C-alpha positions in Angstrom: 108.4 66.5 128.6 105.5 65.8 126.2 103.4 68.3 124.3 100.3 69.4 126.3 101.8 68.1 129.6 102.8 70.4 132.4 106.4 71.4 132.7 108.5 70.9 135.7 107.9 73.5 138.5 110.8 75.7 139.4 111.7 79.2 140.5 114.5 81.3 139.2 116.2 84.5 140.2 114.9 87.4 138.1 116.7 90.5 136.9 115.6 92.5 140.0 116.9 90.0 142.4 113.6 88.4 143.3 112.2 85.1 142.5 109.9 84.2 139.6 108.2 80.9 139.2 107.7 79.2 135.8 104.1 78.6 137.0 103.5 82.3 137.0 104.0 82.4 133.3 101.2 79.8 132.6 99.4 80.5 129.5 102.3 82.1 127.7 104.9 80.6 125.4 108.2 80.6 127.4 111.6 81.0 125.7 114.3 79.7 128.1 117.9 80.7 127.6 120.6 79.1 129.8 124.0 80.8 129.7 127.2 81.3 131.7 129.6 84.2 131.9 132.5 82.1 130.7 130.7 80.9 127.5 131.8 83.3 124.7 129.1 82.0 122.3 126.4 82.6 125.0 127.7 86.2 125.5 127.7 86.7 121.7 124.1 85.6 121.5 122.7 88.1 124.0 122.2 90.9 121.4 120.3 88.5 119.2 118.0 87.6 122.2 117.5 91.2 123.0 116.4 91.8 119.3 114.1 88.9 119.6 112.5 90.1 122.7 111.9 93.6 121.1 110.3 91.8 118.1 107.9 89.9 120.3 107.4 92.6 123.0 103.6 92.7 122.7 103.1 89.1 122.1 102.1 86.2 124.5 105.6 85.1 125.1 108.0 85.4 128.1 111.7 85.3 127.7 113.6 83.8 130.6 117.4 84.2 130.6 119.1 82.2 133.3 122.8 82.2 134.2 123.9 78.8 135.4 127.2 80.0 136.7 128.3 78.4 139.9 129.8 80.5 142.7 133.2 79.1 141.7 132.6 80.2 138.1 131.7 83.7 139.2 134.8 84.0 141.4 137.0 82.7 138.6 135.5 85.2 136.2 136.1 88.0 138.5 139.9 87.4 138.3 140.1 87.0 134.4 
């Protein structure tokens, strides 16, 4: 990706179970966080991200947090 160039188009599952497209956030800064349930540093970072979201609540920025767990990862985690 190059500055000033459009990003790749993709949809992601939002916290309400629906889909949101990256394109729908056009005109905003977008902070994208990728994480998994089995990644302890990822889990430890969540409170910091929540604090950051509060700090920038009324700013022109969208925070996108995407779990990249696979179904296999989710099943494994359920038995830990």
